[in-house]
N, CA, C and O atoms as CSV, one atom per row, in Angstrom:
chain,resi,resn,atom,element,x,y,z
A,1,MET,N,N,47.762,-40.628,25.452
A,1,MET,CA,C,47.076,-39.498,24.848
A,1,MET,C,C,46.396,-39.919,23.546
A,1,MET,O,O,45.255,-39.545,23.274
A,2,LYS,N,N,47.132,-40.716,22.739
A,2,LYS,CA,C,46.583,-41.162,21.472
A,2,LYS,C,C,45.368,-42.059,21.693
A,2,LYS,O,O,44.431,-42.053,20.894
A,3,ALA,N,N,45.388,-42.820,22.769
A,3,ALA,CA,C,44.274,-43.704,23.074
A,3,ALA,C,C,43.025,-42.902,23.448
A,3,ALA,O,O,41.906,-43.381,23.263
A,4,LEU,N,N,43.203,-41.717,23.959
A,4,LEU,CA,C,42.078,-40.874,24.324
A,4,LEU,C,C,41.548,-40.094,23.128
A,4,LEU,O,O,40.339,-39.894,23.006
A,5,VAL,N,N,42.436,-39.655,22.249
A,5,VAL,CA,C,42.040,-38.827,21.120
A,5,VAL,C,C,41.241,-39.621,20.089
A,5,VAL,O,O,40.269,-39.105,19.536
A,6,THR,N,N,41.626,-40.843,19.826
A,6,THR,CA,C,40.948,-41.647,18.810
A,6,THR,C,C,39.470,-41.881,19.160
A,6,THR,O,O,38.622,-41.665,18.294
A,7,PRO,N,N,39.121,-42.305,20.363
A,7,PRO,CA,C,37.693,-42.460,20.677
A,7,PRO,C,C,36.943,-41.126,20.667
A,7,PRO,O,O,35.763,-41.069,20.321
A,8,LEU,N,N,37.634,-40.068,21.046
A,8,LEU,CA,C,36.998,-38.759,21.034
A,8,LEU,C,C,36.619,-38.355,19.614
A,8,LEU,O,O,35.493,-37.920,19.372
A,9,PHE,N,N,37.545,-38.494,18.680
A,9,PHE,CA,C,37.250,-38.161,17.285
A,9,PHE,C,C,36.174,-39.075,16.709
A,9,PHE,O,O,35.331,-38.632,15.929
A,10,LEU,N,N,36.202,-40.329,17.086
A,10,LEU,CA,C,35.200,-41.273,16.604
A,10,LEU,C,C,33.808,-40.883,17.112
A,10,LEU,O,O,32.839,-40.929,16.354
A,11,SER,N,N,33.703,-40.501,18.390
A,11,SER,CA,C,32.402,-40.121,18.935
A,11,SER,C,C,31.912,-38.819,18.305
A,11,SER,O,O,30.713,-38.669,18.071
A,12,LEU,N,N,32.811,-37.877,18.025
A,12,LEU,CA,C,32.416,-36.640,17.352
A,12,LEU,C,C,31.935,-36.909,15.929
A,12,LEU,O,O,30.976,-36.292,15.466
A,13,ALA,N,N,32.601,-37.825,15.244
A,13,ALA,CA,C,32.187,-38.170,13.891
A,13,ALA,C,C,30.802,-38.815,13.898
A,13,ALA,O,O,29.978,-38.513,13.034
A,14,LEU,N,N,30.540,-39.684,14.844
A,14,LEU,CA,C,29.232,-40.322,14.936
A,14,LEU,C,C,28.145,-39.312,15.305
A,14,LEU,O,O,27.031,-39.382,14.787
A,15,ALA,N,N,28.464,-38.383,16.189
A,15,ALA,CA,C,27.497,-37.352,16.562
A,15,ALA,C,C,27.180,-36.463,15.365
A,15,ALA,O,O,26.029,-36.081,15.158
A,16,GLY,N,N,28.192,-36.137,14.586
A,16,GLY,CA,C,27.972,-35.329,13.380
A,16,GLY,C,C,27.121,-36.052,12.361
A,16,GLY,O,O,26.265,-35.444,11.718
A,17,ALA,N,N,27.350,-37.347,12.207
A,17,ALA,CA,C,26.563,-38.135,11.261
A,17,ALA,C,C,25.111,-38.222,11.725
A,17,ALA,O,O,24.196,-38.169,10.903
A,18,ALA,N,N,24.892,-38.354,13.019
A,18,ALA,CA,C,23.530,-38.415,13.544
A,18,ALA,C,C,22.813,-37.085,13.338
A,18,ALA,O,O,21.631,-37.057,12.993
A,19,ALA,N,N,23.529,-35.986,13.550
A,19,ALA,CA,C,22.920,-34.671,13.340
A,19,ALA,C,C,22.578,-34.459,11.875
A,19,ALA,O,O,21.534,-33.890,11.556
A,20,HIS,N,N,23.438,-34.905,10.992
A,20,HIS,CA,C,23.179,-34.777,9.559
A,20,HIS,C,C,21.977,-35.631,9.158
A,20,HIS,O,O,21.166,-35.208,8.334
A,21,ALA,N,N,21.858,-36.808,9.724
A,21,ALA,CA,C,20.722,-37.674,9.413
A,21,ALA,C,C,19.422,-37.059,9.925
A,21,ALA,O,O,18.383,-37.187,9.278
A,22,ALA,N,N,19.468,-36.403,11.066
A,22,ALA,CA,C,18.268,-35.745,11.593
A,22,ALA,C,C,17.843,-34.604,10.685
A,22,ALA,O,O,16.648,-34.388,10.483
A,23,ASP,N,N,18.809,-33.866,10.132
A,23,ASP,CA,C,18.491,-32.784,9.211
A,23,ASP,C,C,17.889,-33.303,7.915
A,23,ASP,O,O,17.064,-32.625,7.304
A,24,ALA,N,N,18.287,-34.493,7.488
A,24,ALA,CA,C,17.770,-35.047,6.241
A,24,ALA,C,C,16.280,-35.340,6.340
A,24,ALA,O,O,15.581,-35.314,5.328
A,25,HIS,N,N,15.785,-35.617,7.534
A,25,HIS,CA,C,14.367,-35.914,7.715
A,25,HIS,C,C,13.518,-34.644,7.752
A,25,HIS,O,O,12.299,-34.718,7.599
A,26,SER,N,N,14.132,-33.495,7.951
A,26,SER,CA,C,13.366,-32.255,8.046
A,26,SER,C,C,13.396,-31.463,6.739
A,26,SER,O,O,13.077,-30.274,6.739
A,27,VAL,N,N,13.765,-32.085,5.649
A,27,VAL,CA,C,13.807,-31.420,4.351
A,27,VAL,C,C,12.378,-31.212,3.868
A,27,VAL,O,O,11.554,-32.126,3.918
A,28,LYS,N,N,12.093,-29.995,3.398
A,28,LYS,CA,C,10.750,-29.670,2.925
A,28,LYS,C,C,10.694,-29.787,1.415
A,28,LYS,O,O,11.692,-29.601,0.719
A,29,SER,N,N,9.512,-30.098,0.926
A,29,SER,CA,C,9.334,-30.179,-0.524
A,29,SER,C,C,9.171,-28.780,-1.087
A,29,SER,O,O,8.937,-27.831,-0.338
A,30,GLY,N,N,9.291,-28.646,-2.377
A,30,GLY,CA,C,9.117,-27.353,-3.030
A,30,GLY,C,C,7.716,-26.810,-2.827
A,30,GLY,O,O,7.528,-25.601,-2.690
A,31,ALA,N,N,6.736,-27.693,-2.808
A,31,ALA,CA,C,5.351,-27.270,-2.598
A,31,ALA,C,C,5.156,-26.716,-1.190
A,31,ALA,O,O,4.436,-25.735,-1.001
A,32,GLN,N,N,5.802,-27.346,-0.194
A,32,GLN,CA,C,5.703,-26.851,1.177
A,32,GLN,C,C,6.330,-25.467,1.311
A,32,GLN,O,O,5.777,-24.583,1.964
A,33,VAL,N,N,7.481,-25.294,0.689
A,33,VAL,CA,C,8.161,-24.002,0.742
A,33,VAL,C,C,7.325,-22.935,0.039
A,33,VAL,O,O,7.208,-21.817,0.539
A,34,ALA,N,N,6.745,-23.267,-1.111
A,34,ALA,CA,C,5.915,-22.306,-1.841
A,34,ALA,C,C,4.684,-21.924,-1.028
A,34,ALA,O,O,4.288,-20.758,-1.019
A,35,THR,N,N,4.078,-22.888,-0.349
A,35,THR,CA,C,2.917,-22.612,0.491
A,35,THR,C,C,3.295,-21.700,1.651
A,35,THR,O,O,2.570,-20.752,1.953
A,36,GLU,N,N,4.428,-21.977,2.307
A,36,GLU,CA,C,4.879,-21.135,3.411
A,36,GLU,C,C,5.192,-19.713,2.939
A,36,GLU,O,O,4.931,-18.746,3.654
A,37,LEU,N,N,5.750,-19.592,1.738
A,37,LEU,CA,C,6.044,-18.275,1.192
A,37,LEU,C,C,4.765,-17.498,0.944
A,37,LEU,O,O,4.689,-16.313,1.267
A,38,GLN,N,N,3.765,-18.144,0.379
A,38,GLN,CA,C,2.485,-17.472,0.136
A,38,GLN,C,C,1.820,-17.045,1.448
A,38,GLN,O,O,1.246,-15.960,1.534
A,39,GLU,N,N,1.902,-17.902,2.462
A,39,GLU,CA,C,1.336,-17.560,3.768
A,39,GLU,C,C,2.066,-16.372,4.384
A,39,GLU,O,O,1.439,-15.494,4.975
A,40,ALA,N,N,3.386,-16.344,4.248
A,40,ALA,CA,C,4.172,-15.231,4.791
A,40,ALA,C,C,3.849,-13.934,4.063
A,40,ALA,O,O,3.760,-12.877,4.687
A,41,LYS,N,N,3.674,-14.006,2.750
A,41,LYS,CA,C,3.298,-12.804,1.997
A,41,LYS,C,C,1.914,-12.312,2.404
A,41,LYS,O,O,1.698,-11.109,2.549
A,42,ALA,N,N,0.973,-13.242,2.590
A,42,ALA,CA,C,-0.394,-12.874,2.944
A,42,ALA,C,C,-0.469,-12.242,4.335
A,42,ALA,O,O,-1.288,-11.355,4.574
A,43,SER,N,N,0.388,-12.701,5.250
A,43,SER,CA,C,0.349,-12.181,6.617
A,43,SER,C,C,1.252,-10.973,6.815
A,43,SER,O,O,1.311,-10.416,7.911
A,44,GLY,N,N,1.967,-10.558,5.749
A,44,GLY,CA,C,2.823,-9.383,5.848
A,44,GLY,C,C,4.180,-9.650,6.461
A,44,GLY,O,O,4.876,-8.709,6.843
A,45,GLN,N,N,4.575,-10.906,6.565
A,45,GLN,CA,C,5.863,-11.253,7.150
A,45,GLN,C,C,6.983,-11.310,6.117
A,45,GLN,O,O,8.149,-11.456,6.484
A,46,TYR,N,N,6.657,-11.198,4.850
A,46,TYR,CA,C,7.648,-11.277,3.789
A,46,TYR,C,C,7.813,-9.898,3.171
A,46,TYR,O,O,6.835,-9.256,2.789
A,47,THR,N,N,9.028,-9.460,3.077
A,47,THR,CA,C,9.311,-8.180,2.439
A,47,THR,C,C,10.411,-8.380,1.419
A,47,THR,O,O,11.098,-9.402,1.413
A,48,PHE,N,N,10.567,-7.392,0.560
A,48,PHE,CA,C,11.605,-7.464,-0.453
A,48,PHE,C,C,12.380,-6.163,-0.421
A,48,PHE,O,O,11.787,-5.086,-0.483
A,49,GLY,N,N,13.666,-6.246,-0.328
A,49,GLY,CA,C,14.499,-5.049,-0.319
A,49,GLY,C,C,14.808,-4.581,1.091
A,49,GLY,O,O,14.307,-5.127,2.074
A,50,GLU,N,N,15.644,-3.561,1.164
A,50,GLU,CA,C,16.108,-3.076,2.452
A,50,GLU,C,C,15.142,-2.103,3.112
A,50,GLU,O,O,15.162,-1.957,4.334
A,51,LEU,N,N,14.302,-1.436,2.337
A,51,LEU,CA,C,13.445,-0.411,2.912
A,51,LEU,C,C,12.362,-0.983,3.812
A,51,LEU,O,O,11.895,-0.301,4.725
A,52,GLU,N,N,11.964,-2.204,3.574
A,52,GLU,CA,C,10.900,-2.819,4.358
A,52,GLU,C,C,11.428,-3.780,5.410
A,52,GLU,O,O,10.666,-4.583,5.949
A,53,TYR,N,N,12.730,-3.711,5.712
A,53,TYR,CA,C,13.314,-4.647,6.677
A,53,TYR,C,C,13.500,-3.969,8.005
A,53,TYR,O,O,13.967,-2.830,8.014
A,54,PRO,N,N,13.186,-4.552,9.095
A,54,PRO,CA,C,12.498,-5.823,9.242
A,54,PRO,C,C,11.015,-5.673,8.974
A,54,PRO,O,O,10.477,-4.567,9.029
A,55,ALA,N,N,10.371,-6.752,8.693
A,55,ALA,CA,C,8.935,-6.714,8.389
A,55,ALA,C,C,8.169,-6.243,9.616
A,55,ALA,O,O,8.460,-6.655,10.739
A,56,ALA,N,N,7.201,-5.388,9.395
A,56,ALA,CA,C,6.386,-4.879,10.498
A,56,ALA,C,C,5.539,-6.002,11.062
A,56,ALA,O,O,4.891,-6.736,10.317
A,57,GLN,N,N,5.545,-6.131,12.354
A,57,GLN,CA,C,4.745,-7.156,13.020
A,57,GLN,C,C,3.454,-6.520,13.518
A,57,GLN,O,O,3.473,-5.414,14.058
A,58,PRO,N,N,2.349,-7.206,13.340
A,58,PRO,CA,C,1.089,-6.643,13.829
A,58,PRO,C,C,1.129,-6.508,15.345
A,58,PRO,O,O,1.617,-7.391,16.050
A,59,GLN,N,N,0.610,-5.392,15.830
A,59,GLN,CA,C,0.602,-5.132,17.255
A,59,GLN,C,C,-0.770,-5.481,17.817
A,59,GLN,O,O,-1.789,-5.008,17.314
A,60,THR,N,N,-0.794,-6.278,18.820
A,60,THR,CA,C,-2.044,-6.632,19.469
A,60,THR,C,C,-1.953,-6.227,20.931
A,60,THR,O,O,-1.208,-6.830,21.703
A,61,THR,N,N,-2.707,-5.210,21.308
A,61,THR,CA,C,-2.654,-4.718,22.679
A,61,THR,C,C,-3.941,-4.972,23.437
A,61,THR,O,O,-3.932,-4.985,24.668
A,62,GLY,N,N,-5.030,-5.171,22.749
A,62,GLY,CA,C,-6.294,-5.342,23.419
A,62,GLY,C,C,-6.987,-4.023,23.714
A,62,GLY,O,O,-8.085,-4.017,24.273
A,63,LEU,N,N,-6.366,-2.897,23.349
A,63,LEU,CA,C,-6.982,-1.597,23.551
A,63,LEU,C,C,-7.818,-1.232,22.331
A,63,LEU,O,O,-7.484,-1.585,21.200
A,64,THR,N,N,-8.902,-0.526,22.581
A,64,THR,CA,C,-9.709,-0.044,21.472
A,64,THR,C,C,-9.088,1.226,20.913
A,64,THR,O,O,-8.216,1.831,21.536
A,65,ASN,N,N,-9.540,1.618,19.746
A,65,ASN,CA,C,-9.040,2.840,19.130
A,65,ASN,C,C,-9.329,4.051,20.020
A,65,ASN,O,O,-8.500,4.955,20.128
A,66,GLN,N,N,-10.482,4.066,20.643
A,66,GLN,CA,C,-10.848,5.180,21.520
A,66,GLN,C,C,-9.928,5.251,22.738
A,66,GLN,O,O,-9.560,6.343,23.171
A,67,GLU,N,N,-9.555,4.096,23.291
A,67,GLU,CA,C,-8.649,4.079,24.435
A,67,GLU,C,C,-7.262,4.586,24.058
A,67,GLU,O,O,-6.630,5.307,24.830
A,68,VAL,N,N,-6.795,4.213,22.883
A,68,VAL,CA,C,-5.494,4.684,22.418
A,68,VAL,C,C,-5.533,6.189,22.195
A,68,VAL,O,O,-4.598,6.895,22.572
A,69,GLN,N,N,-6.598,6.682,21.590
A,69,GLN,CA,C,-6.732,8.116,21.368
A,69,GLN,C,C,-6.779,8.878,22.692
A,69,GLN,O,O,-6.199,9.958,22.804
A,70,ALA,N,N,-7.461,8.326,23.689
A,70,ALA,CA,C,-7.527,8.966,25.005
A,70,ALA,C,C,-6.149,9.007,25.659
A,70,ALA,O,O,-5.787,10.008,26.276
A,71,GLN,N,N,-5.376,7.924,25.528
A,71,GLN,CA,C,-4.029,7.903,26.081
A,71,GLN,C,C,-3.140,8.931,25.382
A,71,GLN,O,O,-2.325,9.591,26.026
A,72,LEU,N,N,-3.297,9.065,24.070
A,72,LEU,CA,C,-2.516,10.038,23.319
A,72,LEU,C,C,-2.846,11.455,23.769
A,72,LEU,O,O,-1.939,12.260,23.977
A,73,GLN,N,N,-4.123,11.770,23.923
A,73,GLN,CA,C,-4.526,13.106,24.365
A,73,GLN,C,C,-3.995,13.402,25.771
A,73,GLN,O,O,-3.568,14.521,26.056
A,74,LYS,N,N,-4.026,12.400,26.639
A,74,LYS,CA,C,-3.506,12.580,27.995
A,74,LYS,C,C,-1.998,12.834,27.968
A,74,LYS,O,O,-1.497,13.692,28.694
A,75,ALA,N,N,-1.271,12.078,27.122
A,75,ALA,CA,C,0.175,12.269,27.010
A,75,ALA,C,C,0.496,13.657,26.471
A,75,ALA,O,O,1.445,14.293,26.928
A,76,LYS,N,N,-0.290,14.135,25.498
A,76,LYS,CA,C,-0.082,15.489,24.962
A,76,LYS,C,C,-0.337,16.538,26.038
A,76,LYS,O,O,0.417,17.503,26.160
A,77,ALA,N,N,-1.403,16.348,26.819
A,77,ALA,CA,C,-1.744,17.308,27.872
A,77,ALA,C,C,-0.683,17.342,28.966
A,77,ALA,O,O,-0.439,18.396,29.552
A,78,ASN,N,N,-0.054,16.212,29.250
A,78,ASN,CA,C,0.973,16.138,30.288
A,78,ASN,C,C,2.359,16.516,29.782
A,78,ASN,O,O,3.317,16.534,30.555
A,79,GLY,N,N,2.474,16.820,28.482
A,79,GLY,CA,C,3.774,17.163,27.909
A,79,GLY,C,C,4.679,15.974,27.679
A,79,GLY,O,O,5.891,16.134,27.535
A,80,GLU,N,N,4.110,14.789,27.642
A,80,GLU,CA,C,4.891,13.566,27.436
A,80,GLU,C,C,5.006,13.180,25.967
A,80,GLU,O,O,5.672,12.197,25.642
A,81,TYR,N,N,4.383,13.917,25.092
A,81,TYR,CA,C,4.367,13.585,23.669
A,81,TYR,C,C,5.047,14.709,22.902
A,81,TYR,O,O,4.728,15.882,23.094
A,82,THR,N,N,5.963,14.354,22.053
A,82,THR,CA,C,6.614,15.342,21.198
A,82,THR,C,C,6.557,14.856,19.765
A,82,THR,O,O,6.293,13.684,19.500
A,83,PHE,N,N,6.806,15.767,18.854
A,83,PHE,CA,C,6.807,15.404,17.434
A,83,PHE,C,C,8.030,16.038,16.798
A,83,PHE,O,O,8.260,17.239,16.931
A,84,GLY,N,N,8.797,15.234,16.118
A,84,GLY,CA,C,9.967,15.740,15.418
A,84,GLY,C,C,11.208,15.725,16.283
A,84,GLY,O,O,11.154,15.418,17.474
A,85,GLU,N,N,12.317,16.060,15.671
A,85,GLU,CA,C,13.603,15.995,16.354
A,85,GLU,C,C,13.866,17.199,17.247
A,85,GLU,O,O,14.630,17.090,18.206
A,86,LEU,N,N,13.263,18.329,16.962
A,86,LEU,CA,C,13.561,19.535,17.719
A,86,LEU,C,C,13.030,19.486,19.143
A,86,LEU,O,O,13.556,20.170,20.022
A,87,GLU,N,N,11.997,18.690,19.383
A,87,GLU,CA,C,11.406,18.593,20.701
A,87,GLU,C,C,11.879,17.359,21.465
A,87,GLU,O,O,11.282,16.988,22.476
A,88,TYR,N,N,12.953,16.717,20.984
A,88,TYR,CA,C,13.417,15.500,21.635
A,88,TYR,C,C,14.644,15.782,22.454
A,88,TYR,O,O,15.503,16.518,21.967
A,89,PRO,N,N,14.804,15.288,23.608
A,89,PRO,CA,C,13.846,14.529,24.408
A,89,PRO,C,C,12.811,15.450,25.009
A,89,PRO,O,O,13.063,16.644,25.173
A,90,PRO,N,N,11.649,14.914,25.340
A,90,PRO,CA,C,10.605,15.766,25.921
A,90,PRO,C,C,11.048,16.325,27.262
A,90,PRO,O,O,11.746,15.658,28.025
A,91,ALA,N,N,10.642,17.541,27.539
A,91,ALA,CA,C,10.989,18.165,28.812
A,91,ALA,C,C,10.236,17.454,29.927
A,91,ALA,O,O,9.048,17.157,29.805
A,92,THR,N,N,10.940,17.192,31.001
A,92,THR,CA,C,10.319,16.538,32.144
A,92,THR,C,C,9.957,17.593,33.178
A,92,THR,O,O,10.656,18.594,33.336
A,93,SER,N,N,8.880,17.358,33.862
A,93,SER,CA,C,8.422,18.312,34.872
A,93,SER,C,C,8.680,17.760,36.263
A,93,SER,O,O,7.748,17.388,36.976
A,94,HIS,N,N,9.953,17.707,36.647
A,94,HIS,CA,C,10.327,17.184,37.972
A,94,HIS,C,C,10.471,18.327,38.915
A,94,HIS,O,O,10.781,18.123,40.089
């Protein structure tokens, strides 16, 4: 048993050292971190405080504003759209 445990611990130690060495090569400079922070702030991915968490992600659907408005009007006409807590869940017409 002891003969099996010693090589096992040795291989785990070497694997840990290799992983640590790989992490040492991915260290970023202060300038890189500052640049990434500025880019995140500019794109709206950085927030401060709990009220803005999680950061809003831009939605890309490929629909025009007119198409979205038409879908909204159709949903309202079909009774699929509600506003506020008193109308939730929307009544279904089955």
